[in-house]
DRENDREN-19751 format. One line per 10 residues: number of its first residue (from 1); for each residue x, y, z negated of N, C-alpha, C. Coordinates in nm, 4 decimals, m for minus. Last residue first. Example, Ala and Ser with C-alpha at 12.3 -4.5 7.8 and 13.67 -1.06 7.14 Angstrom:
<atoms>
2> 1.2850,m0.2250,m0.7080,1.3670,m0.1060,m0.7140,1.2900,0.0030,m0.7870; 1.3190,m0.5690,m0.7800,1.2300,m0.4500,m0.7800,1.3200,m0.3300,m0.7800
</atoms>
This chain:
<atoms>
250> 13.4356,13.1879,m6.4321,13.5015,13.1552,m6.3092,13.5884,13.2586,m6.2624; 13.4453,13.1092,m6.7718,13.4237,13.2190,m6.6628,13.5021,13.1871,m6.5375; 13.4593,12.9598,m7.0093,13.3926,12.9105,m6.8873,13.3621,13.0120,m6.7907; 13.4343,13.2209,m7.2603,13.4828,13.0844,m7.2165,13.3988,13.0600,m7.0758; 13.5207,13.5153,m7.4279,13.4544,13.4495,m7.3339,13.5109,13.3071,m7.2897; 13.5611,13.5157,m7.7998,13.6144,13.5447,m7.6601,13.5348,13.4589,m7.5502; 13.4348,13.6976,m8.0758,13.4358,13.5778,m8.0011,13.4800,13.6108,m7.8570; 13.4621,13.8036,m8.4175,13.4861,13.8260,m8.2723,13.4949,13.6907,m8.1871; 13.2623,13.8830,m8.6945,13.3439,13.7889,m8.6149,13.3586,13.8413,m8.4741; 13.1805,13.9455,m9.0415,13.2064,13.9893,m8.9023,13.2886,13.8835,m8.8263
240> 12.9772,14.0022,m9.3207,13.0623,13.9155,m9.2466,13.0719,13.9560,m9.1018; 12.9622,14.2056,m9.6155,12.9253,14.1938,m9.4731,13.0292,14.0928,m9.4149; 12.8179,14.2903,m9.9412,12.9279,14.2466,m9.8437,12.8682,14.2268,m9.7015; 12.5891,14.3459,m10.0825,12.7060,14.4363,m10.0986,12.8103,14.4101,m9.9906; 12.2535,14.3306,m9.9693,12.3918,14.2693,m9.9975,12.5000,14.3643,m10.0005; 11.9806,14.4857,m10.1341,12.0605,14.4581,m10.0176,12.1802,14.3794,m10.0659; 11.8454,14.6389,m10.3351,11.7769,14.5428,m10.2578,11.8439,14.5120,m10.1238; 11.9849,14.8028,m10.4927,11.9676,14.8534,m10.3601,11.8836,14.7549,m10.2775; 11.9568,14.6340,m10.7237,11.9266,14.7853,m10.7349,11.8920,14.8378,m10.5908; 12.0482,14.3947,m10.6642,11.9080,14.4111,m10.7033,11.8580,14.5430,m10.7025
230> 12.2485,14.2754,m10.4335,12.2422,14.3997,m10.5211,12.0940,14.4235,m10.5472; 12.4072,13.9710,m10.3884,12.2772,14.0514,m10.3769,12.2758,14.1621,m10.4822; 12.7233,13.9097,m10.2406,12.6353,13.9248,m10.3554,12.5195,14.0092,m10.3358; 12.7160,13.7780,m9.9046,12.7834,13.7899,m10.0361,12.6898,13.8141,m10.1519; 12.5887,13.9712,m9.6358,12.6010,13.8539,m9.7085,12.6738,13.8776,m9.8406; 12.4972,14.0762,m9.3025,12.5335,14.1041,m9.4370,12.5364,13.9700,m9.5112; 12.6759,14.0299,m8.9839,12.5497,14.0122,m9.0767,12.5918,14.0455,m9.2184; 12.7916,14.0661,m8.6489,12.7985,14.0905,m8.7900,12.6648,14.0668,m8.8513; 12.9923,14.0150,m8.3652,12.8729,13.9856,m8.4361,12.8874,14.0016,m8.5873; 13.1103,14.0829,m8.0506,13.1257,14.1219,m8.1800,12.9922,14.0893,m8.2500
220> 13.2793,13.9566,m7.7802,13.1519,13.9654,m7.8435,13.1845,13.9925,m7.9878; 13.4633,14.0843,m7.4907,13.4591,14.0036,m7.6155,13.3180,14.0336,m7.6830; 13.6619,14.1672,m7.2120,13.5308,14.1458,m7.2748,13.5449,14.0574,m7.3929; 13.9465,14.3944,m7.2381,13.8854,14.2697,m7.2067,13.7530,14.2494,m7.2755; 13.8846,14.7472,m7.1892,13.9628,14.6351,m7.2252,13.8864,14.5137,m7.1975; 13.6241,14.9631,m7.3152,13.7150,14.9253,m7.2073,13.7882,14.7978,m7.2601; 13.4826,15.0512,m7.5307,13.4073,15.0001,m7.4185,13.4962,14.9663,m7.2946; 13.5183,14.9843,m7.8669,13.6006,15.0152,m7.7502,13.5294,14.9564,m7.6179; 13.4439,14.9363,m8.0988,13.3675,15.0185,m8.0273,13.4230,15.0640,m7.9001; 13.6532,14.7944,m8.2271,13.5348,14.7185,m8.1850,13.4393,14.8071,m8.1037
210> 13.9241,14.8307,m8.2953,13.8766,14.9060,m8.1834,13.7413,14.8309,m8.1354; 14.0292,14.7266,m8.5256,14.0075,14.6281,m8.4118,13.9492,14.6981,m8.2945; 14.0237,14.9531,m8.6842,14.1572,14.8904,m8.6534,14.1474,14.7911,m8.5308; 13.7567,15.0247,m8.7011,13.8546,15.1184,m8.6424,13.9721,15.0504,m8.5989; 13.6339,14.7961,m8.8094,13.5832,14.8555,m8.6803,13.6799,14.9430,m8.6152; 13.7855,14.7839,m9.0509,13.7992,14.6826,m8.9521,13.7443,14.7255,m8.8163; 13.6863,15.0166,m9.1763,13.8399,14.9949,m9.1517,13.8505,14.8905,m9.0517; 13.4167,14.9800,m9.2070,13.4618,15.0886,m9.1309,13.6095,15.0730,m9.0782; 13.4218,14.7378,m9.3871,13.3675,14.7342,m9.2561,13.4201,14.8502,m9.1717; 13.5495,14.8040,m9.6347,13.6294,14.7243,m9.5351,13.5659,14.7419,m9.3928
200> 13.3660,14.9699,m9.7896,13.5055,15.0021,m9.7797,13.5723,14.9406,m9.6561; 13.1027,14.8787,m9.7561,13.1334,15.0198,m9.7642,13.2754,15.0510,m9.7360; 13.1181,14.5969,m9.7616,13.0538,14.6615,m9.6524,13.0859,14.8042,m9.6463; 13.3894,14.3894,m9.8057,13.3121,14.5003,m9.8591,13.2473,14.5885,m9.7589; 13.3346,14.0660,m9.6459,13.4166,14.1869,m9.6917,13.3292,14.2931,m9.7389; 13.2528,13.7984,m9.5725,13.2095,13.8725,m9.6880,13.3058,13.9789,m9.7387; 13.5041,13.7188,m9.3499,13.4086,13.6542,m9.4350,13.3783,13.7523,m9.5601; 13.5900,13.7541,m9.0355,13.6062,13.8269,m9.1663,13.4856,13.7883,m9.2579; 13.7374,13.5633,m8.7770,13.6218,13.5803,m8.8699,13.6715,13.6630,m8.9963; 13.7949,13.4990,m8.4341,13.8483,13.5637,m8.5584,13.7178,13.5810,m8.6440
190> 13.6941,13.3556,m8.2266,13.8386,13.3592,m8.2366,13.8841,13.4297,m8.3530; 13.4394,13.1600,m8.1055,13.4711,13.2393,m8.2166,13.6343,13.2374,m8.2245; 13.3679,13.1831,m7.7556,13.4199,13.0999,m7.8616,13.4711,13.1958,m7.9727; 13.0791,13.2301,m7.5477,13.1882,13.2790,m7.6159,13.2407,13.1754,m7.7284; 12.8932,13.2288,m7.2374,12.9416,13.1664,m7.3660,13.0673,13.2269,m7.4122; 12.6010,13.3125,m7.0806,12.7405,13.3648,m7.1077,12.7779,13.3013,m7.2430; 12.3994,13.2173,m6.8293,12.4282,13.1909,m6.9689,12.5700,13.2346,m6.9880; 12.1148,13.3491,m6.6423,12.2499,13.2954,m6.6599,12.2769,13.2821,m6.8065; 11.8620,13.4768,m6.6251,11.8689,13.3307,m6.6319,12.0078,13.2766,m6.6503; 11.8522,13.7381,m6.6636,11.8573,13.7034,m6.5366,11.8755,13.5464,m6.5174
180> 11.8690,13.7887,m6.9373,11.7370,13.7980,m6.8751,11.7354,13.7590,m6.7250; 12.0865,13.5288,m7.0640,12.0634,13.6588,m7.0099,11.9157,13.6571,m6.9561; 12.1878,13.3933,m7.3697,12.1058,13.3695,m7.2473,12.0555,13.5058,m7.1984; 12.4912,13.3398,m7.5033,12.3906,13.4444,m7.4731,12.3151,13.4131,m7.3475; 12.6351,13.1313,m7.7475,12.5825,13.1483,m7.6226,12.4852,13.2634,m7.6156; 12.9317,13.0476,m7.9144,12.8106,13.1272,m7.9113,12.7659,13.1542,m7.7764; 13.1007,12.7767,m8.0708,13.0514,12.8368,m7.9475,12.9374,12.9284,m7.9804; 13.3899,12.7706,m8.2874,13.2505,12.7447,m8.2565,13.2045,12.8360,m8.1488; 13.6470,12.8589,m8.3420,13.6263,12.7622,m8.2370,13.4858,12.7278,m8.2012; 13.6182,12.9272,m8.6747,13.6876,12.9421,m8.5568,13.6606,12.8236,m8.4594
170> 13.2851,12.9350,m8.8218,13.4181,12.8819,m8.8171,13.4780,12.9095,m8.6742; 13.0152,12.9449,m9.0596,13.0743,13.0027,m8.9298,13.2224,12.9676,m8.9330; 12.9642,12.8672,m9.3179,12.9334,12.7744,m9.2022,12.9981,12.8229,m9.0784; 13.0030,13.0698,m9.4978,13.0638,12.9374,m9.5198,13.0637,12.8475,m9.4025; 12.8528,13.2781,m9.3961,12.9928,13.2955,m9.4142,13.0679,13.1647,m9.4318; 12.5769,13.1760,m9.4141,12.6464,13.2098,m9.2853,12.7955,13.2127,m9.2887; 12.4129,13.1145,m9.6139,12.5468,13.0346,m9.5947,12.6146,13.0598,m9.4645; 12.1951,13.2690,m9.6001,12.2938,13.3083,m9.6898,12.4312,13.2333,m9.6897; 12.1108,13.2723,m9.2389,12.0917,13.2213,m9.3782,12.2127,13.2701,m9.4694; 11.9665,13.4738,m8.9868,12.0846,13.4092,m9.0499,12.0428,13.3758,m9.1848
160> 11.7092,13.5733,m8.9174,11.7826,13.4949,m8.8166,11.8959,13.4242,m8.8878; 11.5076,13.5272,m9.2263,11.5757,13.6132,m9.1219,11.6475,13.5140,m9.0281; 11.4132,13.3887,m9.4380,11.3118,13.4283,m9.3310,11.3732,13.5176,m9.2225; 11.5458,13.3175,m9.6654,11.5698,13.2360,m9.5379,11.4740,13.2852,m9.4262; 11.5189,13.4812,m9.8747,11.4184,13.3627,m9.8732,11.4278,13.2931,m9.7356; 11.7219,13.6694,m9.8312,11.7320,13.5798,m9.9417,11.6291,13.4556,m9.9338; 11.8487,13.7194,m9.5080,11.7502,13.7497,m9.6085,11.7492,13.6377,m9.7077; 12.0437,13.8940,m9.2713,12.0343,13.7784,m9.3638,11.9412,13.8106,m9.4695; 12.0094,14.0106,m8.9221,11.9765,14.0104,m9.0746,12.0020,13.8753,m9.1455; 12.2615,14.0854,m8.6881,12.1417,14.0269,m8.7259,12.1323,14.0226,m8.8803
150> 12.4317,14.2051,m8.3884,12.4273,14.1749,m8.5307,12.2885,14.0992,m8.5530; 12.6713,14.2977,m8.1327,12.5605,14.2348,m8.1721,12.5564,14.2206,m8.3397; 12.8357,14.4424,m7.8539,12.8086,14.4551,m8.0029,12.6728,14.3991,m8.0393; 13.0956,14.3579,m7.6591,12.9418,14.3469,m7.6718,12.9051,14.3436,m7.8095; 13.3532,14.5582,m7.5661,13.3058,14.4673,m7.6685,13.1573,14.4787,m7.6685; 13.5092,14.5359,m7.2204,13.4390,14.6060,m7.3524,13.3971,14.4967,m7.4427; 13.4297,14.3488,m6.9299,13.5080,14.4432,m7.0042,13.4369,14.5012,m7.1216; 13.2633,14.1825,m6.8028,13.3877,14.1631,m6.7732,13.4778,14.2622,m6.8555; 12.9730,14.1508,m6.8333,13.0318,14.2657,m6.7598,13.1722,14.2567,m6.7338; 12.8780,13.9433,m6.9948,12.9148,13.9141,m6.8511,12.9696,14.0348,m6.7659
140> 12.6794,14.1626,m7.1890,12.7454,14.0335,m7.1756,12.7580,14.0030,m7.0182; 12.7501,14.5132,m7.1606,12.6628,14.4067,m7.1473,12.7353,14.2746,m7.1330; 12.8626,14.7782,m7.3791,12.8778,14.6740,m7.2721,12.7765,14.5695,m7.2796; 12.6141,15.0075,m7.5284,12.7409,14.9519,m7.5002,12.7592,14.8538,m7.3900; 12.3612,15.0660,m7.5837,12.4442,15.1726,m7.5326,12.5854,15.1301,m7.5093; 12.2417,14.8538,m7.7018,12.2233,14.8727,m7.5544,12.2930,14.9770,m7.4940; 12.3476,14.6270,m7.9108,12.3630,14.7764,m7.8920,12.3529,14.7916,m7.7464; 12.1244,14.3855,m8.0277,12.2182,14.4226,m7.9322,12.2216,14.5677,m7.9061; 12.0236,14.1664,m8.2868,12.0356,14.3055,m8.2400,12.1455,14.3177,m8.1354; 11.8053,13.8915,m8.3104,11.9344,13.9460,m8.3134,11.9349,14.0844,m8.2507
130> 11.5064,13.8461,m8.5229,11.5778,13.8665,m8.3896,11.7197,13.9091,m8.4107; 11.3879,13.8423,m8.7628,11.4071,13.7087,m8.7002,11.4883,13.7234,m8.5615; 11.3421,14.0942,m8.8339,11.4472,14.0306,m8.9055,11.4799,13.8912,m8.8470; 11.2819,14.3614,m8.6285,11.2382,14.2239,m8.6617,11.3539,14.1467,m8.7160; 11.4616,14.5753,m8.6048,11.3357,14.5926,m8.6816,11.2880,14.4559,m8.7294; 11.8154,14.5372,m8.6349,11.6836,14.5027,m8.5676,11.5588,14.5345,m8.6625; 12.0054,14.8261,m8.7284,11.9690,14.6935,m8.7470,11.8299,14.6686,m8.6719; 12.2979,15.0058,m8.5983,12.1720,15.0039,m8.6562,12.1207,14.8525,m8.6726; 12.6473,15.0077,m8.6562,12.5319,14.9645,m8.5858,12.4079,14.9754,m8.6622; 12.8041,15.3161,m8.8007,12.7787,15.1699,m8.7850,12.6535,15.1371,m8.7033
120> 12.9390,15.5927,m8.6162,12.8496,15.5413,m8.7097,12.8389,15.3825,m8.6866; 13.2642,15.7287,m8.5797,13.1651,15.6383,m8.5207,13.0736,15.5843,m8.6435; 13.4899,15.8676,m8.6426,13.3669,15.9386,m8.6249,13.2563,15.8569,m8.5725; 13.7018,15.7246,m8.6965,13.7004,15.7718,m8.5691,13.5733,15.8410,m8.5487; 13.6551,15.6302,m8.9572,13.7663,15.7187,m8.9444,13.7705,15.7847,m8.8052; 13.2890,15.6285,m8.9491,13.4228,15.5660,m8.9780,13.5236,15.6745,m8.9473; 13.0124,15.8079,m9.1024,13.0929,15.7626,m8.9895,13.2300,15.7071,m9.0314; 12.7465,15.7111,m9.3162,12.8645,15.7875,m9.2936,12.9482,15.7217,m9.1800; 12.4121,15.6644,m9.1819,12.5238,15.6146,m9.2528,12.6491,15.7053,m9.2193; 12.2079,15.7523,m9.0183,12.2024,15.8010,m9.1615,12.3335,15.7591,m9.2344
110> 12.2402,15.6496,m8.7590,12.2824,15.7898,m8.7778,12.2786,15.8299,m8.9212; 12.3335,15.3605,m8.6537,12.2742,15.4119,m8.7804,12.3203,15.5456,m8.8022; 12.2703,15.3138,m8.3084,12.3569,15.3394,m8.4137,12.2791,15.3890,m8.5442; 12.0289,15.0805,m8.1761,12.1158,15.1960,m8.1580,12.2183,15.2045,m8.2723; 11.9105,14.7769,m8.0162,11.9339,14.8664,m8.1332,12.0191,14.9779,m8.0938; 11.6840,14.5370,m7.8824,11.7794,14.6377,m7.8588,11.7889,14.7319,m7.9815; 11.6826,14.1972,m7.9772,11.6237,14.3301,m7.9753,11.7180,14.4403,m7.9647; 11.6758,13.8529,m7.8550,11.7381,13.9844,m7.8845,11.6402,14.0950,m7.9029; 11.5575,13.5553,m8.0136,11.5520,13.6609,m7.9199,11.6302,13.7795,m7.9589; 11.7531,13.2588,m8.1118,11.6578,13.3769,m8.1307,11.6733,13.4781,m8.0260
100> 11.8725,13.0123,m8.2505,11.8190,13.0356,m8.1229,11.7160,13.1476,m8.1322; 12.0977,12.8418,m8.4620,12.0350,12.9759,m8.4347,11.9892,12.9752,m8.2921; 12.2345,12.6485,m8.5952,12.0983,12.6213,m8.5609,12.0151,12.7470,m8.5229; 12.5062,12.6808,m8.6150,12.4177,12.7406,m8.7177,12.2705,12.7150,m8.7020; 12.6079,12.5545,m8.4009,12.6660,12.5189,m8.5228,12.5726,12.5702,m8.6421; 12.4810,12.6982,m8.1762,12.4424,12.5642,m8.2066,12.4857,12.5236,m8.3561; 12.3486,12.9885,m8.1334,12.4711,12.9475,m8.2119,12.4431,12.8046,m8.2506; 12.2188,13.2140,m7.9069,12.2251,13.0663,m7.9479,12.3609,13.0444,m8.0032; 12.0170,13.4796,m7.8320,12.1397,13.4380,m7.8988,12.1186,13.2970,m7.9551; 11.8478,13.5904,m7.5380,11.8508,13.5158,m7.6508,11.9902,13.4817,m7.6992
90> 11.8997,13.8116,m7.3598,11.7623,13.7725,m7.3949,11.7596,13.6899,m7.5155; 12.0974,14.0779,m7.2466,12.0882,13.9570,m7.3234,11.9398,13.9401,m7.3764; 12.1125,14.1872,m6.9153,12.0543,14.2212,m7.0529,12.0459,14.0880,m7.1337; 12.4124,14.1100,m6.7365,12.2742,14.1406,m6.7476,12.2329,14.1750,m6.8964; 12.6455,13.9413,m6.5294,12.6160,14.0602,m6.6154,12.4670,14.0831,m6.6140; 12.6401,13.5894,m6.5630,12.6282,13.7063,m6.4761,12.5924,13.8234,m6.5610; 12.7769,13.2656,m6.5917,12.7509,13.4003,m6.6568,12.7493,13.5219,m6.5554; 12.5794,13.0028,m6.4490,12.7073,13.0703,m6.4671,12.6797,13.2152,m6.5192; 12.3513,12.8743,m6.3817,12.3672,12.9091,m6.5251,12.4990,12.9809,m6.5523; 12.3603,12.8224,m6.1191,12.2610,12.9286,m6.1637,12.2680,12.9599,m6.3111
80> 12.5459,12.6178,m6.1152,12.5780,12.7465,m6.0543,12.4846,12.8594,m6.1056; 12.4609,12.3774,m6.2009,12.5133,12.4702,m6.3095,12.5515,12.6074,m6.2543; 12.1490,12.2585,m6.0844,12.2864,12.3104,m6.0514,12.3332,12.3990,m6.1620; 11.9918,11.9877,m6.2438,11.9913,12.1287,m6.2017,12.1347,12.1790,m6.1885; 12.0767,11.6540,m6.1041,12.0598,11.7491,m6.2147,12.0637,11.8991,m6.1679; 11.8904,11.5221,m5.8293,12.0118,11.5586,m5.9056,11.9801,11.6513,m6.0145; 11.6903,11.2454,m5.7388,11.6965,11.3832,m5.7878,11.8199,11.4117,m5.8660; 11.7841,11.0529,m5.4704,11.7732,11.0554,m5.6145,11.7863,11.2099,m5.6526; 11.6096,10.9159,m5.1725,11.6989,11.0248,m5.2431,11.6714,11.0423,m5.3884; 11.6139,10.5618,m5.1417,11.5399,10.6884,m5.1528,11.6268,10.7889,m5.2165
70> 11.8540,10.3887,m4.9444,11.7901,10.4230,m5.0770,11.7181,10.5544,m5.0737; 11.8071,10.1793,m4.6686,11.8530,10.3065,m4.7101,11.7810,10.3439,m4.8410; 11.7061,9.9546,m4.5675,11.7965,9.9304,m4.6766,11.8433,10.0740,m4.7281; 11.3645,9.9463,m4.4805,11.4991,9.9907,m4.4562,11.5722,9.9721,m4.5856; 11.1004,9.8796,m4.4875,11.1794,9.7778,m4.5235,11.3280,9.8107,m4.4980; 10.8593,10.0879,m4.6420,10.9621,10.0731,m4.5568,11.0467,9.9458,m4.5951; 10.5072,10.0216,m4.6755,10.6364,10.0283,m4.7404,10.7515,10.0030,m4.6461; 10.2800,10.2207,m4.4882,10.3443,10.0986,m4.5025,10.4748,10.1039,m4.5707; 10.2034,10.4727,m4.4573,10.1482,10.4093,m4.5680,10.2179,10.2710,m4.5886; 10.2982,10.5555,m4.2124,10.3474,10.6387,m4.3328,10.2970,10.5675,m4.4658
60> 10.1791,10.4024,m4.0256,10.3121,10.3825,m4.0508,10.3631,10.4518,m4.1803; 9.8515,10.3271,m4.1646,9.9411,10.3898,m4.0743,10.0867,10.3652,m4.1109; 9.6719,10.0151,m4.2077,9.7466,10.1209,m4.2662,9.8379,10.1965,m4.1522; 9.3643,9.9525,m4.0361,9.5147,9.9238,m4.0537,9.5888,10.0383,m4.1048; 9.0650,9.9866,m4.2124,9.1520,10.0272,m4.1107,9.2929,9.9787,m4.1427; 8.8246,9.7772,m4.3098,8.9522,9.8411,m4.3639,9.0487,9.8644,m4.2612; 8.4795,9.7606,m4.3385,8.5960,9.7750,m4.2454,8.7135,9.8337,m4.3172; 8.2025,9.5679,m4.4232,8.3154,9.6413,m4.4572,8.4219,9.6502,m4.3503; 8.0171,9.3747,m4.3464,7.9693,9.5153,m4.3561,8.0756,9.6139,m4.3856; 8.0793,9.1240,m4.3018,8.0622,9.1662,m4.4456,8.0171,9.3045,m4.4493
50> 8.1162,9.0745,m4.0405,7.9936,9.0200,m4.0887,7.9738,9.0593,m4.2393; 8.4593,9.0739,m4.0718,8.3517,9.0788,m3.9799,8.2247,9.0146,m4.0417; 8.7103,9.0814,m4.2027,8.5862,9.1209,m4.2814,8.4579,9.1304,m4.1902; 8.8920,9.0062,m4.0357,8.8852,8.9312,m4.1557,8.7580,8.9612,m4.2330; 8.9031,9.2163,m3.8598,8.8450,9.0857,m3.8147,8.8261,9.0069,m3.9382; 9.0407,9.4202,m4.0056,8.9168,9.4379,m3.9654,8.8431,9.3048,m3.9311; 9.3068,9.3543,m4.0380,9.2238,9.3388,m4.1622,9.0784,9.3596,m4.1236; 9.5280,9.1728,m3.8274,9.4268,9.2810,m3.8451,9.3395,9.2445,m3.9754; 9.7063,8.9668,m3.8108,9.7407,9.0896,m3.7421,9.6358,9.1906,m3.7668; 9.4779,8.6942,m3.8254,9.6133,8.7367,m3.8201,9.6311,8.8664,m3.7452
40> 9.2238,8.6092,m3.8204,9.2513,8.6964,m3.9158,9.4022,8.7568,m3.9020; 9.1917,8.4148,m3.6265,9.1065,8.5326,m3.6025,9.1548,8.6414,m3.6953; 9.3490,8.1960,m3.7230,9.3927,8.2739,m3.6087,9.3160,8.4023,m3.5889; 9.3689,8.2091,m4.0730,9.3057,8.1589,m3.9533,9.3526,8.2586,m3.8459; 9.6981,8.1565,m4.2324,9.5685,8.2391,m4.2117,9.5025,8.1892,m4.0875; 9.9317,8.0465,m4.2586,9.8263,8.0021,m4.3508,9.7014,8.0798,m4.3420; 10.1188,8.1073,m4.0754,10.1195,8.1891,m4.2065,10.0185,8.1467,m4.2951; 10.0613,7.9576,m3.8556,10.1773,7.9290,m3.9271,10.1896,8.0034,m4.0621; 9.7028,7.9185,m3.8531,9.8267,7.9537,m3.7981,9.9391,7.9250,m3.8848; 9.4310,7.6892,m3.8039,9.5119,7.7650,m3.8989,9.6530,7.7903,m3.8408
30> 9.2515,7.5547,m3.6486,9.2794,7.6842,m3.6009,9.3693,7.7614,m3.7019; 9.1939,7.3104,m3.7820,9.2535,7.3008,m3.6508,9.2984,7.4337,m3.5917; 9.0590,7.3643,m4.0053,9.2049,7.3518,m4.0160,9.2763,7.3486,m3.8912; 8.7943,7.3508,m3.9578,8.8498,7.4736,m3.9226,9.0030,7.4700,m3.9473; 8.5875,7.1213,m3.8483,8.7265,7.1126,m3.8939,8.8017,7.2400,m3.8694; 8.3279,7.1547,m3.7359,8.3370,7.1194,m3.8765,8.4825,7.1123,m3.9257; 8.3818,7.2314,m3.4723,8.3083,7.3177,m3.5554,8.3348,7.2898,m3.6999; 8.4987,6.9956,m3.3627,8.5676,7.1220,m3.3578,8.5096,7.2176,m3.4542; 8.3016,6.8000,m3.4171,8.4465,6.7791,m3.4739,8.5191,6.9221,m3.4727; 8.0797,6.8731,m3.2648,8.0747,6.8663,m3.4218,8.2181,6.8604,m3.4747
20> 8.1917,6.8416,m3.0128,8.1492,6.9698,m3.0618,8.1468,6.9707,m3.2164; 8.2179,6.5632,m3.0106,8.3341,6.6445,m2.9963,8.3010,6.7804,m3.0401; 7.9539,6.4703,m3.0318,8.0468,6.4277,m3.1320,8.1667,6.5203,m3.1290; 7.8467,6.5655,m2.7969,7.7948,6.6132,m2.9112,7.8946,6.5928,m3.0288; 7.9923,6.4113,m2.6087,8.0094,6.5548,m2.6103,7.9575,6.6175,m2.7382; 7.8996,6.1406,m2.6717,8.0402,6.1821,m2.6912,8.0627,6.3338,m2.6953; 7.6315,6.1700,m2.6125,7.6670,6.1371,m2.7425,7.8130,6.1816,m2.7711; 7.6502,6.2085,m2.3336,7.5932,6.3137,m2.4134,7.6290,6.2961,m2.5652; 7.7556,5.9624,m2.2597,7.8327,6.0866,m2.2355,7.7807,6.2016,m2.3215; 7.5499,5.7860,m2.3259,7.6732,5.7740,m2.4021,7.7611,5.9059,m2.3784
10> 7.3442,5.8793,m2.1638,7.3218,5.8805,m2.2996,7.4590,5.8840,m2.3796; 7.4532,5.8182,m1.9042,7.4310,5.9518,m1.9465,7.4098,5.9661,m2.0940; 7.4601,5.5314,m1.9366,7.5735,5.6036,m1.9280,7.5637,5.7514,m1.9558; 7.1770,5.4904,m1.9486,7.2612,5.4431,m2.0693,7.3918,5.5290,m2.0627; 7.1029,5.5610,m1.6990,7.0426,5.6341,m1.8109,7.1277,5.6097,m1.9378; 7.2325,5.3592,m1.5525,7.2686,5.5003,m1.5412,7.2248,5.5848,m1.6513; 7.0935,5.1392,m1.6387,7.2303,5.1484,m1.6728,7.2828,5.2928,m1.6600; 6.8333,5.1970,m1.5355,6.8493,5.1837,m1.6777,6.9938,5.1938,m1.7132; 6.8764,5.2193,m1.2524,6.8293,5.3404,m1.3294,6.8461,5.3266,m1.4819; 6.9506,4.9435,m1.2359,7.0370,5.0573,m1.1920,6.9957,5.1725,m1.2563
</atoms>
């Protein structure tokens, strides 16, 4: 009796030990549907227990969104800020000539003989690489009057304009004036006088076209020397002039 009872207890103990070994040695029995062990699902901390590392669960702002709403796309800079507003001209830009130069304020040439209306010609910028703007006249974007500008031409191409100015400038080309207030005033060339006599024709054109008229519709006047080089005076005998009308004005 005691022998058979001891045998039964031994068999039970053997079966229990065998079951425990089966559970411990077969981890696939705890694998979940996502292929991860049950202890690791839903948290990254449990997966690193015993390793000394803890990786907190990302916050909702760190988790990539599954929303179908597209992220905002950066738009191009508004053209409203580039619209022409009256101001002091900062840069002269003539794309067809490759010109992009700063402006310099100029006055009138008091040493030159006046025209038929008693007006002296424009003075010239001190810096040959800059455009000149007559600060005593209308401003670009002001809406009325003639904006008076000019620039140098130099034989070694060190000035704002090159000797081929007269052959390259053409009707319909755009001239842009970047203002000190950030706006852009654009003009389109509407009339050109190429290499006319500086002493004889320039005063006549200024007078007949009323280029020093500070009333009337806004327009831009630009002039530079050119033509034949006078070795005696170290200057050009001719001059080229143009008038440009405003474009893209709201």
